[in-house]
C-alpha positions as CSV (number, residue, x, y, z in Angstrom):
1,M,-1.1,-46.8,-64.1
2,K,1.8,-48.4,-62.3
3,I,3.2,-47.1,-59.0
4,N,6.9,-47.0,-58.4
5,K,8.3,-49.0,-55.5
6,G,9.5,-47.1,-52.5
7,I,13.2,-46.4,-51.9
8,S,15.0,-46.4,-48.7
9,N,16.7,-43.3,-47.2
10,C,20.1,-44.7,-48.0
11,L,21.5,-43.4,-51.3
12,F,23.8,-45.5,-53.5
13,I,26.5,-43.2,-54.7
14,S,28.0,-44.1,-58.1
15,V,31.7,-43.4,-58.5
16,I,33.0,-41.8,-61.6
17,G,34.8,-44.3,-63.7
18,M,32.4,-47.1,-62.8
19,F,30.9,-48.8,-65.9
20,S,27.1,-48.8,-66.0
21,T,25.5,-52.1,-67.0
22,M,22.2,-50.3,-67.8
23,T,21.5,-47.7,-70.4
24,F,19.8,-44.5,-69.3
25,S,16.5,-45.5,-70.9
26,Q,16.6,-48.8,-68.9
27,Q,17.0,-46.8,-65.7
28,L,13.9,-44.7,-66.3
29,D,10.7,-45.5,-64.5
30,P,8.3,-47.3,-66.9
31,V,5.6,-44.8,-65.9
32,L,7.9,-41.9,-66.7
33,Q,8.7,-43.5,-70.1
34,E,5.0,-43.8,-70.8
35,L,4.5,-40.1,-69.9
36,I,7.4,-39.1,-72.2
37,S,5.8,-41.2,-75.1
38,K,2.5,-39.5,-74.6
39,G,4.1,-36.1,-74.4
40,L,5.9,-36.6,-77.7
41,N,2.7,-37.6,-79.4
42,K,0.8,-34.7,-77.9
43,S,3.3,-31.9,-78.4
44,Q,2.0,-29.3,-80.9
45,T,5.6,-28.1,-81.6
46,V,6.8,-31.6,-82.5
47,N,3.7,-32.2,-84.6
48,I,4.1,-28.9,-86.5
49,N,7.8,-29.8,-87.1
50,S,6.7,-33.1,-88.5
51,I,4.2,-31.4,-90.8
52,E,6.8,-29.0,-92.1
53,A,9.1,-32.0,-92.8
54,E,6.3,-33.6,-94.8
55,Q,5.9,-30.3,-96.7
56,A,9.6,-30.5,-97.6
57,K,9.0,-34.0,-98.9
58,L,6.2,-32.7,-101.1
59,D,8.5,-30.0,-102.4
60,Q,10.8,-32.8,-103.7
61,R,7.8,-34.4,-105.5
62,L,6.9,-31.1,-107.0
63,A,10.4,-30.6,-108.3
64,K,10.4,-34.1,-109.8
65,S,7.0,-33.5,-111.4
66,V,8.7,-30.9,-113.7
67,F,9.8,-33.8,-115.9
68,I,6.4,-35.4,-116.1
69,P,4.5,-34.5,-119.3
70,K,1.6,-32.1,-118.8
71,V,-1.5,-32.9,-120.8
72,T,-4.1,-30.1,-121.3
73,L,-7.6,-30.5,-122.9
74,N,-8.9,-27.3,-124.5
75,G,-12.3,-26.3,-125.8
76,S,-13.7,-23.0,-127.1
77,Y,-16.4,-21.5,-129.3
78,T,-15.8,-18.2,-131.1
79,R,-18.2,-16.2,-133.4
80,L,-16.6,-13.6,-135.7
81,N,-18.6,-10.7,-137.1
82,D,-18.2,-12.2,-140.6
83,D,-16.3,-14.9,-142.5
84,I,-12.7,-14.2,-143.3
85,T,-12.3,-14.5,-147.1
86,F,-9.9,-13.7,-149.9
87,D,-10.1,-10.2,-151.4
88,Q,-12.0,-9.9,-154.7
89,D,-9.0,-9.8,-157.0
90,T,-7.7,-13.1,-155.5
91,Q,-11.1,-14.7,-155.8
92,N,-11.3,-13.7,-159.5
93,L,-7.8,-15.1,-160.0
94,L,-8.8,-18.4,-158.3
95,V,-12.0,-18.6,-160.5
96,A,-10.0,-18.0,-163.7
97,T,-7.4,-20.6,-162.7
98,Q,-10.3,-23.1,-162.0
99,K,-11.7,-22.4,-165.6
100,L,-8.3,-22.9,-167.2
101,L,-7.9,-26.3,-165.4
102,I,-11.4,-27.4,-166.5
103,K,-10.7,-26.4,-170.2
104,E,-7.3,-28.2,-170.1
105,G,-9.0,-31.3,-168.7
106,A,-11.6,-31.1,-171.5
107,G,-8.9,-30.7,-174.2
108,L,-10.0,-27.2,-175.2
109,P,-7.6,-24.6,-176.4
110,F,-6.4,-21.9,-174.0
111,N,-8.2,-19.1,-175.9
112,A,-11.5,-21.1,-176.4
113,P,-14.6,-19.8,-174.6
114,F,-15.6,-21.6,-171.4
115,P,-18.4,-24.1,-172.0
116,D,-21.8,-23.3,-170.6
117,G,-23.4,-25.6,-168.0
118,I,-20.2,-26.6,-166.2
119,P,-20.5,-25.6,-162.5
120,L,-17.7,-23.8,-160.7
121,Q,-16.8,-24.3,-157.1
122,D,-17.0,-21.3,-154.7
123,T,-13.8,-20.0,-153.3
124,P,-13.5,-21.4,-149.7
125,N,-13.3,-19.0,-146.8
126,L,-10.0,-18.6,-145.0
127,Q,-12.0,-18.9,-141.8
128,D,-15.7,-19.3,-141.1
129,K,-17.2,-16.9,-138.6
130,N,-18.4,-19.7,-136.4
131,I,-15.3,-21.4,-134.8
132,L,-15.6,-24.5,-132.5
133,K,-12.4,-26.0,-131.4
134,T,-11.5,-29.0,-129.1
135,S,-7.8,-29.9,-128.8
136,V,-5.2,-31.5,-126.6
137,D,-1.7,-30.0,-125.8
138,V,1.3,-31.9,-124.4
139,D,4.2,-30.0,-122.7
140,W,7.2,-32.1,-121.7
141,V,10.3,-30.7,-120.1
142,L,13.3,-32.8,-121.3
143,F,16.0,-30.8,-119.6
144,S,15.5,-28.1,-116.9
145,G,19.0,-26.7,-116.9
146,L,19.7,-28.5,-113.6
147,E,17.2,-26.3,-111.8
148,A,14.9,-29.2,-110.9
149,S,17.8,-31.4,-109.8
150,N,19.2,-28.8,-107.5
151,A,15.7,-28.0,-106.1
152,I,15.2,-31.7,-105.3
153,K,18.6,-31.9,-103.4
154,A,17.8,-28.6,-101.6
155,S,14.4,-30.0,-100.5
156,K,16.0,-33.3,-99.3
157,H,18.4,-31.5,-97.1
158,K,15.7,-29.2,-95.8
159,E,13.6,-32.2,-94.9
160,S,16.6,-33.7,-93.0
161,S,17.1,-30.4,-91.2
162,L,13.5,-30.3,-90.1
163,N,13.7,-34.0,-89.0
164,Y,16.7,-33.2,-86.8
165,L,15.0,-30.2,-85.4
166,G,12.1,-32.4,-84.5
167,M,14.4,-34.7,-82.7
168,A,15.9,-31.8,-80.8
169,E,12.5,-30.6,-79.8
170,K,11.7,-34.1,-78.5
171,D,14.9,-34.1,-76.4
172,K,13.9,-30.8,-74.9
173,L,10.4,-32.0,-74.2
174,A,11.6,-35.3,-72.7
175,L,14.0,-33.3,-70.4
176,K,11.1,-31.1,-69.3
177,I,8.8,-34.1,-68.5
178,I,11.6,-35.8,-66.6
179,E,12.3,-32.7,-64.6
180,T,8.6,-32.1,-63.8
181,Y,8.2,-35.8,-62.8
182,D,11.3,-35.6,-60.5
183,K,9.9,-32.4,-59.0
184,L,6.7,-34.2,-58.2
185,A,8.8,-37.0,-56.6
186,L,10.7,-34.3,-54.6
187,V,7.3,-32.9,-53.4
188,Y,6.2,-36.3,-52.2
189,A,9.6,-36.8,-50.5
190,S,8.9,-33.5,-48.6
191,E,5.5,-35.0,-47.7
192,K,7.2,-37.9,-46.1
193,V,9.5,-35.6,-44.1
194,L,6.5,-33.5,-43.0
195,N,4.6,-36.6,-41.9
196,T,7.6,-37.7,-39.9
197,S,7.9,-34.2,-38.3
198,E,4.2,-34.3,-37.5
199,K,4.6,-37.6,-35.7
200,Y,7.6,-36.3,-33.7
201,L,5.6,-33.2,-32.7
202,D,2.7,-35.3,-31.6
203,E,5.0,-37.3,-29.4
204,Q,6.5,-34.1,-28.0
205,E,3.0,-32.6,-27.4
206,H,2.0,-35.7,-25.4
207,F,5.2,-35.6,-23.4
208,V,4.9,-31.9,-22.6
209,Q,1.3,-32.3,-21.6
210,K,2.3,-35.0,-19.1
211,A,5.1,-32.9,-17.9
212,I,2.8,-29.9,-17.2
213,E,0.3,-32.2,-15.4
214,N,3.2,-33.3,-13.1
215,G,4.5,-29.8,-12.6
216,L,7.7,-30.5,-14.6
217,A,7.0,-28.0,-17.4
218,T,5.2,-24.7,-18.0
219,P,2.5,-23.9,-20.5
220,I,5.0,-22.0,-22.5
221,G,6.5,-25.3,-23.6
222,R,3.1,-26.3,-24.9
223,K,2.7,-23.0,-26.8
224,K,6.0,-23.5,-28.5
225,I,4.9,-27.0,-29.6
226,E,1.7,-25.4,-31.0
227,L,3.7,-22.8,-32.8
228,A,5.8,-25.5,-34.4
229,Q,2.6,-27.4,-35.4
230,Q,1.2,-24.2,-37.1
231,Q,4.5,-23.8,-39.0
232,L,4.3,-27.4,-40.1
233,A,0.7,-26.9,-41.3
234,G,1.9,-24.0,-43.4
235,K,4.5,-26.3,-45.0
236,Q,1.8,-29.0,-45.6
237,L,-0.3,-26.4,-47.4
238,E,2.6,-25.4,-49.5
239,F,3.1,-29.1,-50.4
240,Q,-0.5,-29.4,-51.6
241,H,-0.1,-26.3,-53.8
242,N,3.1,-27.6,-55.3
243,K,1.6,-31.0,-56.0
244,I,-1.5,-29.5,-57.7
245,L,0.7,-27.2,-59.9
246,L,3.1,-30.0,-61.0
247,I,0.1,-32.3,-61.8
248,E,-1.3,-29.5,-64.0
249,V,2.1,-29.1,-65.7
250,L,2.3,-32.9,-66.4
251,N,-1.3,-32.9,-67.7
252,Q,-0.4,-30.0,-70.1
253,L,2.8,-31.7,-71.3
254,T,1.5,-35.3,-71.7
255,G,-2.3,-35.1,-71.9
256,E,-2.5,-37.8,-69.2
257,S,-5.6,-37.4,-67.1
258,R,-5.4,-35.6,-63.7
259,D,-6.9,-38.6,-61.9
260,N,-4.2,-40.9,-63.1
261,L,-1.5,-38.3,-62.3
262,R,-2.9,-37.9,-58.8
263,I,-2.4,-41.6,-58.0
264,L,1.3,-41.5,-59.1
265,R,3.9,-41.9,-56.4
266,P,7.2,-41.2,-58.2
267,Q,10.4,-41.9,-56.3
268,L,13.8,-40.4,-56.7
269,E,16.3,-43.0,-57.5
270,S,19.9,-42.4,-58.5
271,F,21.1,-42.6,-62.1
272,T,24.3,-44.5,-62.8
273,L,26.4,-42.9,-65.5
274,N,29.0,-44.5,-67.7
275,S,31.7,-41.9,-67.7
276,T,33.4,-43.5,-70.8
277,S,30.3,-42.9,-73.0
278,N,31.2,-41.3,-76.3
279,T,30.0,-37.8,-77.3
280,E,27.7,-37.7,-80.4
281,K,26.8,-34.8,-82.6
282,R,23.8,-33.1,-81.3
283,N,20.6,-33.0,-83.3
284,E,20.7,-29.1,-83.3
285,V,24.1,-29.2,-85.0
286,K,22.9,-31.8,-87.5
287,A,19.9,-29.6,-88.3
288,L,22.1,-26.6,-88.9
289,E,24.5,-28.6,-91.2
290,E,21.6,-29.9,-93.3
291,A,20.2,-26.4,-93.5
292,E,23.6,-25.2,-94.7
293,K,23.6,-27.9,-97.4
294,A,20.1,-26.9,-98.5
295,T,21.2,-23.3,-99.0
296,L,24.2,-24.5,-101.0
297,Y,21.9,-26.3,-103.5
298,K,19.5,-23.4,-103.5
299,S,22.4,-21.2,-104.6
300,K,23.3,-23.7,-107.4
301,M,19.6,-23.7,-108.4
302,E,19.6,-19.9,-108.9
303,K,22.9,-20.1,-110.9
304,S,21.5,-22.8,-113.2
305,H,18.8,-20.4,-114.3
306,F,21.1,-19.4,-117.2
307,I,21.5,-22.9,-118.5
308,P,19.3,-23.5,-121.6
309,K,16.2,-25.6,-121.0
310,V,14.8,-28.1,-123.5
311,A,11.1,-28.9,-123.8
312,L,8.8,-30.8,-126.2
313,K,5.5,-29.4,-127.4
314,G,2.6,-31.3,-129.0
315,H,-0.8,-30.2,-130.2
316,Y,-3.8,-32.1,-131.8
317,E,-7.1,-30.8,-133.0
318,F,-10.1,-33.1,-132.7
319,I,-12.5,-31.2,-135.0
320,E,-11.2,-30.3,-138.5
321,D,-14.3,-28.7,-139.9
322,Y,-13.8,-25.4,-138.1
323,L,-10.1,-25.1,-138.8
324,S,-8.9,-22.3,-141.1
325,L,-7.1,-23.0,-144.3
326,L,-3.8,-22.2,-142.5
327,D,-4.4,-24.2,-139.3
328,P,-2.6,-27.6,-138.9
329,K,-4.5,-30.5,-137.5
330,W,-1.5,-31.5,-135.3
331,Y,2.1,-30.6,-134.7
332,V,5.0,-31.7,-132.6
333,G,8.1,-29.6,-131.8
334,V,11.2,-29.4,-129.6
335,G,12.2,-26.0,-128.3
336,I,15.1,-24.4,-126.3
337,Q,14.6,-21.6,-123.9
338,W,17.8,-19.7,-122.9
339,N,17.5,-16.9,-120.4
340,V,20.5,-14.9,-121.3
341,F,19.9,-11.9,-118.9
342,N,17.2,-11.4,-116.3
343,G,18.2,-8.1,-114.8
344,N,20.8,-9.7,-112.6
345,Q,18.1,-11.3,-110.4
346,S,19.5,-14.8,-110.5
347,H,23.0,-13.7,-109.6
348,L,21.7,-11.7,-106.6
349,K,19.5,-14.5,-105.4
350,A,22.4,-17.0,-105.7
351,K,24.6,-14.6,-103.7
352,K,21.9,-14.2,-101.1
353,S,21.6,-17.9,-100.6
354,K,25.4,-18.2,-100.3
355,L,25.4,-15.6,-97.5
356,E,22.6,-17.5,-95.8
357,G,24.8,-20.6,-95.9
358,E,27.6,-18.6,-94.3
359,I,25.2,-17.6,-91.5
360,Y,24.4,-21.3,-90.9
361,R,28.2,-22.0,-90.8
362,E,28.7,-19.4,-88.1
363,R,25.7,-20.8,-86.1
364,I,27.2,-24.3,-86.3
365,E,30.5,-23.1,-84.9
366,E,28.7,-21.1,-82.2
367,A,26.6,-24.2,-81.3
368,V,29.6,-26.5,-81.1
369,E,31.4,-24.1,-78.8
370,M,28.3,-23.8,-76.5
371,I,27.8,-27.5,-76.5
372,D,31.5,-28.1,-75.5
373,L,31.1,-25.7,-72.7
374,S,27.8,-27.3,-71.5
375,I,29.5,-30.7,-71.4
376,V,32.3,-29.4,-69.1
377,K,29.7,-27.6,-66.9
378,A,27.5,-30.7,-66.7
379,E,30.4,-33.0,-65.8
380,Q,31.5,-30.6,-63.0
381,T,28.0,-30.4,-61.7
382,Y,27.6,-34.2,-61.7
383,Q,30.8,-34.6,-59.7
384,S,29.6,-31.9,-57.3
385,T,26.3,-33.7,-56.7
386,L,28.1,-37.0,-55.9
387,Q,30.3,-35.2,-53.3
388,N,27.3,-33.3,-51.9
389,S,25.3,-36.6,-51.5
390,T,28.1,-38.1,-49.4
391,I,28.1,-35.0,-47.2
392,V,24.4,-35.0,-46.8
393,E,24.4,-38.6,-45.7
394,K,26.9,-37.7,-43.0
395,E,24.6,-34.7,-42.0
396,I,21.6,-37.0,-41.6
397,E,23.6,-39.4,-39.5
398,L,24.8,-36.6,-37.2
399,A,21.3,-34.9,-37.1
400,K,19.7,-38.2,-36.1
401,D,22.2,-39.0,-33.3
402,T,21.9,-35.4,-32.1
403,Y,18.1,-35.5,-32.0
404,E,18.1,-38.8,-30.1
405,M,20.6,-37.5,-27.6
406,V,18.8,-34.1,-27.0
407,N,15.5,-35.9,-26.7
408,K,16.8,-38.2,-24.0
409,Q,18.3,-35.1,-22.2
410,Y,15.0,-33.3,-22.4
411,K,13.1,-36.3,-20.9
412,N,15.7,-36.3,-18.1
413,D,15.3,-32.6,-17.6
414,L,18.8,-31.9,-18.9
415,A,17.7,-29.9,-22.0
416,S,15.0,-27.4,-23.0
417,I,12.1,-27.9,-25.4
418,N,13.8,-25.4,-27.7
419,D,16.8,-27.7,-28.0
420,V,14.5,-30.6,-28.9
421,L,12.7,-28.6,-31.6
422,D,16.0,-27.3,-33.0
423,A,17.3,-30.8,-33.2
424,L,14.1,-32.0,-34.9
425,N,14.3,-29.2,-37.4
426,D,17.9,-30.1,-38.2
427,L,16.9,-33.7,-38.8
428,E,14.0,-32.6,-41.0
429,K,16.2,-30.4,-43.1
430,A,18.9,-33.1,-43.4
431,N,16.5,-35.7,-44.7
432,F,15.0,-33.3,-47.3
433,K,18.5,-32.2,-48.3
434,L,19.2,-35.8,-49.3
435,K,16.2,-35.8,-51.6
436,E,17.3,-32.5,-53.1
437,S,20.8,-33.8,-53.6
438,L,19.4,-36.8,-55.4
439,F,17.2,-34.5,-57.5
440,D,20.2,-32.5,-58.5
441,Q,22.2,-35.6,-59.3
442,R,19.4,-36.8,-61.7
443,R,19.3,-33.3,-63.3
444,A,23.1,-33.4,-63.8
445,V,23.0,-36.8,-65.4
446,T,20.2,-35.9,-67.9
447,E,21.9,-32.6,-68.7
448,L,25.2,-34.3,-69.3
449,L,23.7,-37.0,-71.6
450,H,21.8,-34.3,-73.5
451,A,24.9,-32.2,-73.9
452,K,26.8,-35.2,-75.2
453,G,23.9,-36.1,-77.6
454,T,23.4,-39.5,-76.0
455,L,20.1,-38.9,-74.2
456,K,17.9,-42.0,-75.0
457,Y,14.4,-42.4,-73.6
């Protein structure tokens, strides 16, 4: 894992209107980019959204499969209680007709007796009682009344909507990782301030001890130093707690091991911002627009339920021996199905889908208004952070000069130990305020880019 280079206490303030030569992603720490990449791969929310988009893609394939012929193999065995035969009168008629045909073939007169010794065929059964059938059926939808076509289009827009939602979730996750990473950097910045304060207090403790030995100070001064050291120890403990918590958050967000996260030393560096960057449509808005289109085609699909549907039907019997006298061996046909009235269900479903589309339209308008407001707010915040950074730099300069002056006065017995500690405390606060100002500036830049839809990582 790479460790960022240290930064100096001086902060480069970028002025609004200055053109940035680097994109936002290029300004990101490579370690932070790697953490973002791992976080996007780990996120359950992002993965679930991707799976749902894949489901929408399968819905398209299901809709298209309506036009693929369906082939079904059938097999059955049936035993009736008895053979199905003609009634007795019909059997007698068939036998008499058979005799007439035989006499006619032999050249005998119509009224001549039937010759002896000539066999007659038995009347076949209409259906034998043992029935074994194996067959194949083919069903092929030739025209679905536009239902399938509209279903395909609705699924495509649903897939696009889910993809844009996934991008929006990635943006939110990236923002959270960047913020947590910057908070960790701010915690390490506080450690540097605390270490500096500890060094100054050790120096003061040594000086006070010498002064007491020479009768130039009282033990009370030493107790005040000890109190300040205890207060500093409390801040150091708070630093440890904050560091552990932020490492746990980064571990949860990215899946990076705690050992690797502990060796990180992130630094707060200023982000330059191109104020002329264009505003792009946010992924959230794109997702809502695609969802609106999906409901539009869903409504059309419901309306097309009344359009006649055309299908081809084919059937073929593999075994002829068990067919009845009336069963065909094969047949092919084309049919039309026309749903004239289905209890008003299709009309109501279409109306419901249309109302759902109107809801999405309202959400789109609401989202656009909120985004416009967030852009204005982020721009104002960014300008405020620039001004605040300039003020904090002046505070640091003044606090440093004040501390050096008061410290010299104390060593010359012209100021009290309280004055020195107060000046040291002011310097400590000013140094940390600079880091906080830089943290706020980075937050403002990321929020502004996110609001404009141009956050790249």
